[in-house]
C-alpha positions in Angstrom: 16.7 10.2 5.8 14.4 12.4 3.3 16.7 11.3 0.4 16.1 7.6 1.5 12.2 8.2 2.1 12.3 9.7 -1.5 13.6 6.8 -3.1 11.4 4.3 -1.2 8.6 6.2 -2.6 9.9 6.2 -6.1 10.8 2.7 -6.1 7.7 1.7 -4.4 5.3 3.6 -6.8 7.1 2.2 -9.7 7.1 -1.6 -8.6 3.4 -1.0 -7.5 2.5 0.5 -11.0 4.1 -2.6 -12.7 2.4 -5.0 -10.6 -1.2 -3.3 -11.2 -0.5 -3.1 -15.1 0.6 -6.8 -15.1 -2.5 -7.9 -13.1 -4.7 -5.9 -15.6 -3.1 -7.2 -18.7 -3.2 -10.8 -17.5 -6.6 -10.5 -16.5 -7.7 -8.8 -19.9 -6.2 -11.8 -21.6 -8.6 -13.9 -19.7 -6.7 -15.7 -17.2 -7.5 -15.5 -13.5 -4.1 -16.8 -12.2 -0.6 -15.4 -12.7 2.0 -17.9 -11.4 0.7 -19.0 -8.0 -1.3 -15.9 -7.4 -4.7 -14.8 -8.2 -4.9 -11.5 -10.3 -7.1 -9.8 -7.6 -4.4 -10.5 -5.1 -1.8 -9.0 -7.3 -3.6 -6.0 -8.0 -4.6 -5.5 -4.1 -0.7 -5.9 -3.5 0.3 -3.5 -6.3 -2.2 -1.0 -4.5 -0.7 -1.3 -1.4 2.7 -1.1 -2.6 1.8 2.4 -4.3 0.3 3.5 -1.0 3.6 2.7 0.7 5.1 5.2 -2.0 2.5 7.8 -1.2 3.3 7.5 2.3 6.9 7.9 2.1 6.5 11.0 -0.1 3.9 12.4 2.4 6.5 11.9 5.1 9.1 13.9 3.2 6.7 16.5 2.6 5.6 16.9 6.4 9.2 16.8 7.4 10.2 19.7 5.0 7.1 21.8 6.2 8.7 21.5 9.8 12.1 23.2 8.8 
């Protein structure tokens, strides 16, 4: 289970980082929309996915402390 949570944390962190970077780059180019989504929505979704990754890592740490 810990291995699965670690991989979820890694993948979620990477996806969230890429989403945030894409939102920042599109906004820096002067556009407010990327595809059908507003850039602010993409930034918030990226932050939410990164938080999911952090929570997955936190679960691994807490579970390891109990052993």
